[in-house]
C-alpha positions as CSV (number, residue, x, y, z in Angstrom):
1,X,-20.7,-20.9,13.8
2,X,-20.0,-17.5,14.1
3,X,-19.0,-15.7,11.2
4,X,-15.3,-15.4,12.4
5,X,-15.3,-18.8,12.6
6,X,-16.7,-19.1,9.0
7,X,-13.8,-16.9,7.8
8,X,-11.1,-18.8,9.4
9,X,-11.8,-22.2,8.3
10,X,-11.9,-21.1,4.2
11,X,-8.4,-19.7,4.5
12,X,-7.2,-23.1,6.8
13,X,-5.7,-24.7,3.5
14,X,-3.5,-21.8,2.6
15,X,-2.1,-20.8,6.4
16,X,1.5,-22.4,7.1
17,X,0.6,-22.0,11.0
18,X,-2.3,-22.1,13.5
19,X,-3.2,-18.5,14.6
20,X,-5.6,-17.0,17.4
21,X,-9.1,-15.4,17.0
22,X,-9.1,-12.6,18.6
23,X,-12.2,-9.8,18.3
24,X,-12.9,-11.8,14.9
25,X,-9.1,-10.8,13.6
26,X,-6.8,-14.1,12.8
27,X,-3.8,-13.0,14.9
28,X,-0.1,-13.8,14.5
29,X,2.2,-12.9,17.4
30,X,5.1,-10.4,16.0
31,X,8.0,-10.4,18.3
32,X,9.7,-7.3,19.2
33,X,8.2,-5.4,16.3
34,X,10.0,-2.2,15.5
35,X,9.0,1.2,16.0
36,X,7.9,2.2,12.1
37,X,5.8,-1.1,12.9
38,X,4.4,0.2,16.5
39,X,3.2,3.1,14.8
40,X,1.3,1.9,12.1
41,X,-0.3,-0.7,14.9
42,X,-1.4,2.6,16.8
43,X,-2.3,5.2,13.6
44,X,-4.1,2.2,11.6
45,X,-5.8,1.4,14.7
46,X,-7.0,4.7,16.2
47,X,-10.7,4.9,15.9
48,X,-10.8,8.6,14.1
49,X,-7.5,8.5,12.5
50,X,-8.6,4.9,10.1
51,X,-11.7,6.6,9.4
52,X,-9.7,9.6,8.0
53,X,-7.8,7.7,6.0
54,X,-10.7,5.7,5.0
55,X,-12.3,8.5,3.9
56,X,-9.6,10.7,2.8
57,X,-6.7,8.9,1.0
58,X,-7.2,6.9,-2.4
59,X,-10.5,7.7,-2.9
60,X,-11.3,9.3,-6.3
61,X,-11.8,8.3,-9.3
62,X,-7.9,8.4,-10.9
63,X,-7.5,5.6,-8.2
64,X,-10.3,3.7,-9.4
65,X,-9.9,4.0,-13.0
66,X,-6.1,2.8,-12.7
67,X,-6.7,-0.3,-10.0
68,X,-9.9,-1.5,-12.2
69,X,-7.8,-1.3,-15.2
70,X,-4.7,-3.0,-13.9
71,X,-6.6,-5.6,-11.8
72,X,-9.7,-6.5,-14.5
73,X,-11.9,-8.4,-12.9
74,X,-11.5,-10.5,-9.5
75,X,-14.7,-12.1,-9.5
76,X,-14.3,-15.5,-8.2
77,X,-10.3,-14.8,-7.4
78,X,-8.5,-15.2,-4.3
79,X,-7.1,-11.9,-3.7
80,X,-4.8,-11.2,-0.6
81,X,-4.3,-7.6,-0.1
82,X,-1.0,-7.0,2.2
83,X,-1.3,-3.6,4.2
84,X,-5.3,-3.5,3.4
85,X,-5.6,-0.9,6.6
86,X,-9.1,0.1,6.7
87,X,-10.4,-1.6,3.4
88,X,-9.8,1.1,1.3
89,X,-8.7,-1.0,-1.9
90,X,-12.1,-3.0,-1.8
91,X,-13.9,0.0,-0.7
92,X,-13.5,1.7,-3.8
93,X,-13.2,-1.1,-6.3
94,X,-16.3,-3.1,-5.3
95,X,-16.5,-6.7,-6.9
96,X,-17.1,-10.1,-5.9
97,X,-13.8,-12.4,-5.2
98,X,-13.6,-15.9,-3.9
99,X,-11.8,-14.7,-1.0
100,X,-10.7,-11.4,0.2
101,X,-7.8,-11.5,2.6
102,X,-6.6,-8.3,4.1
103,X,-3.8,-8.8,6.0
104,X,-2.1,-5.7,8.4
105,X,-0.8,-5.3,11.5
106,X,-3.2,-2.6,12.8
107,X,-6.4,-4.6,14.4
108,X,-8.5,-1.3,14.5
109,X,-8.1,-1.3,10.9
110,X,-8.8,-4.8,10.2
111,X,-12.2,-4.9,12.0
112,X,-12.7,-1.8,9.9
113,X,-11.4,-4.1,6.9
114,X,-13.9,-6.9,7.9
115,X,-16.9,-4.7,8.2
116,X,-16.3,-4.2,4.5
117,X,-15.8,-7.9,3.4
118,X,-12.2,-8.7,4.1
119,X,-11.4,-11.7,5.9
120,X,-9.0,-9.9,8.4
121,X,-5.1,-11.2,9.4
122,X,-2.8,-9.4,11.8
123,X,0.7,-10.4,10.8
124,X,3.9,-9.1,10.0
125,X,3.8,-8.4,6.2
126,X,8.0,-9.0,6.3
127,X,6.8,-12.6,7.8
128,X,3.7,-14.1,6.1
129,X,1.8,-16.8,8.2
130,X,0.7,-18.4,4.3
131,X,1.7,-20.9,1.4
132,X,3.2,-19.8,-1.5
133,X,1.9,-19.8,-5.0
134,X,-2.1,-19.8,-4.2
135,X,-3.0,-16.6,-5.1
136,X,-4.7,-15.6,-7.9
137,X,-4.0,-11.4,-7.2
138,X,-1.6,-9.9,-4.3
139,X,-2.2,-6.2,-4.0
140,X,0.1,-3.8,-2.3
141,X,-1.6,-0.2,-2.4
142,X,0.2,2.2,-0.4
143,X,2.0,-0.3,1.6
144,X,5.5,-1.2,1.3
145,X,6.9,2.7,1.9
146,X,5.2,1.6,5.4
147,X,7.2,-1.3,5.7
148,X,11.1,-1.3,7.3
149,X,12.3,-3.8,4.5
150,X,10.3,-2.9,1.1
151,X,12.2,-5.8,-0.3
152,X,11.4,-8.2,2.0
153,X,8.0,-7.4,2.0
154,X,7.4,-7.4,-2.1
155,X,9.5,-11.1,-1.8
156,X,7.2,-12.2,0.7
157,X,3.9,-10.8,-1.5
158,X,5.2,-12.3,-4.1
159,X,5.9,-15.7,-3.4
160,X,1.8,-16.1,-2.7
161,X,1.3,-15.5,-5.7
162,X,0.6,-18.6,-8.4
163,X,1.9,-19.1,-11.9
164,X,-0.1,-17.0,-14.1
165,X,-1.2,-14.8,-11.0
166,X,-0.7,-10.8,-10.7
167,X,1.0,-9.1,-8.5
168,X,0.3,-5.3,-7.9
169,X,1.9,-2.7,-6.6
170,X,1.2,1.2,-6.3
171,X,0.9,4.6,-4.1
172,X,4.5,4.1,-3.0
173,X,6.7,8.0,-3.2
174,X,9.1,7.0,-6.3
175,X,12.7,8.3,-4.7
176,X,13.7,10.2,-8.1
177,X,10.3,12.8,-7.2
178,X,11.8,14.3,-4.4
179,X,15.4,14.3,-3.7
180,X,14.9,17.5,-2.0
181,X,18.0,19.8,-0.5
182,X,18.7,23.0,0.9
183,X,15.9,25.6,0.3
184,X,13.6,23.1,-1.7
185,X,14.1,20.5,1.6
186,X,13.2,24.0,4.2
187,X,9.8,24.4,1.6
188,X,8.7,20.7,1.7
189,X,9.0,20.8,5.8
190,X,7.2,23.8,6.2
191,X,4.3,22.5,4.5
192,X,3.5,20.1,7.6
193,X,2.4,23.5,8.9
194,X,0.2,24.8,7.1
195,X,-1.4,21.8,6.2
196,X,-2.4,21.3,10.2
197,X,-3.5,24.9,9.8
198,X,-5.6,23.9,7.0
199,X,-6.9,20.6,9.4
200,X,-5.9,18.3,6.0
201,X,-7.4,15.1,6.0
202,X,-4.3,12.9,8.5
203,X,-2.9,16.4,9.3
204,X,-5.8,18.0,12.0
205,X,-3.4,18.2,14.7
206,X,0.3,17.5,15.7
207,X,0.1,13.8,17.5
208,X,-1.8,12.6,14.0
209,X,0.7,14.2,12.0
210,X,3.6,13.1,13.9
211,X,2.0,9.5,14.1
212,X,1.1,9.6,10.3
213,X,5.1,10.5,9.4
214,X,6.0,7.5,11.9
215,X,4.4,5.4,9.6
216,X,5.6,6.1,6.1
217,X,9.2,5.6,6.8
218,X,10.3,5.5,3.0
219,X,8.2,8.4,2.3
220,X,7.8,12.0,3.3
221,X,11.5,11.7,3.6
222,X,13.6,13.4,0.6
223,X,15.9,10.9,-0.9
224,X,14.4,7.8,0.1
225,X,11.7,5.8,-1.8
226,X,10.9,3.0,-4.2
227,X,12.9,2.8,-7.7
228,X,12.7,0.8,-10.3
229,X,15.8,-1.1,-9.7
230,X,13.4,-2.9,-6.5
231,X,11.0,-4.2,-8.4
232,X,13.4,-5.7,-11.1
233,X,16.0,-6.9,-8.8
234,X,13.5,-8.8,-6.7
235,X,10.6,-10.0,-8.9
236,X,12.1,-11.4,-11.9
237,X,15.0,-13.9,-10.2
238,X,11.1,-15.2,-8.5
239,X,9.8,-15.7,-12.5
240,X,7.9,-12.2,-12.8
241,X,7.3,-10.2,-16.2
242,X,7.7,-7.1,-14.5
243,X,6.0,-3.8,-15.8
244,X,6.2,-0.5,-14.2
245,X,4.5,3.0,-15.0
246,X,5.4,6.1,-13.2
247,X,2.6,8.8,-12.5
248,X,1.5,11.6,-10.9
249,X,-1.6,10.2,-8.8
250,X,-4.2,12.0,-11.5
251,X,-4.0,10.0,-14.6
252,X,-6.6,7.0,-14.2
253,X,-6.2,4.5,-16.6
254,X,-4.1,6.2,-19.4
255,X,-1.0,6.1,-16.9
256,X,-1.1,1.9,-18.2
257,X,-0.8,3.5,-22.0
258,X,2.2,5.9,-20.5
259,X,0.7,9.1,-19.5
260,X,2.0,9.9,-16.0
261,X,0.5,13.5,-16.1
262,X,1.4,16.2,-14.2
263,X,1.8,17.2,-10.3
264,X,-0.1,20.5,-8.7
265,X,1.4,23.1,-9.7
266,X,3.7,23.6,-6.3
267,X,4.7,19.9,-6.3
268,X,6.4,21.4,-9.7
269,X,7.9,24.1,-8.3
270,X,9.6,22.6,-5.6
271,X,11.2,19.9,-7.9
272,X,12.1,23.0,-10.3
273,X,14.3,24.5,-7.1
274,X,15.4,21.3,-6.3
275,X,16.7,20.8,-9.9
276,X,14.4,17.8,-10.7
277,X,12.7,18.1,-14.2
278,X,9.1,18.2,-13.3
279,X,8.4,16.8,-16.9
280,X,10.7,13.8,-16.8
281,X,9.0,9.8,-15.6
282,X,11.8,10.3,-13.1
283,X,9.6,13.1,-11.6
284,X,6.5,11.4,-11.5
285,X,5.6,10.6,-7.7
286,X,4.2,7.1,-7.5
287,X,5.6,3.9,-9.4
288,X,3.2,1.2,-10.0
289,X,4.4,-2.6,-10.7
290,X,2.3,-4.8,-12.4
291,X,4.0,-8.1,-12.6
292,X,2.4,-11.5,-14.0
293,X,4.0,-14.9,-12.9
294,X,5.0,-16.5,-15.8
295,X,3.3,-20.2,-15.9
């Protein structure tokens, strides 16, 4: 029996429909994909760009410390990583989940995640082919800002969690942190040219940068992003206790104690120009959600 067949059979009890095994990835067709979905599929399937994302994004000590504190141990638990990309979360945290299911729309990224230990599933996060209430932990790491309908994706992810289980979402741009206008908006756009000149990570060239920006439909765009209301109005009616933690991506576990840190000086200056108080929680770049489903 092949590894692909074994992984397929191990998650079969939790599926609502039969998928097709394609190159070791359990795949579900996505009819009429949106431009955003197509951009995500292309970007995170690109062999160089997906590796750049795995190497450069969300790999720092603060990321590890915060997620480790939020999850605790996921050993011997059923974990679903929605929008897993090339597998960054498990690559950073390690551990021994009972099942580690990675869901994404990019087959190339899923193949990389499979090599790390994920059971890869190609499916649209807006309509997941899984039963409700089976997962101990569902994660969305830098995921929902890549999706057309953030609320719908949050609902789909939340319904997979069993009573007493957890949903954790983070690294999505907080709307109030970058409500730029006028000169602050011009300066924000100018940074793209600077990053290309510096060949910074996923901004190495114009094609890569443009495709990356097309994937981030609710980030990189002033006036858009996640809000506390999104999490409260979506998750509380589904029986969740919701805790939110604004932060600037550089603090680590102390975020859970209310320390949201300080953004880099250039970001704080940009916020000042835009009339945003950089020392306020509303100015924090990310909004982490740790929600536990009531028993």
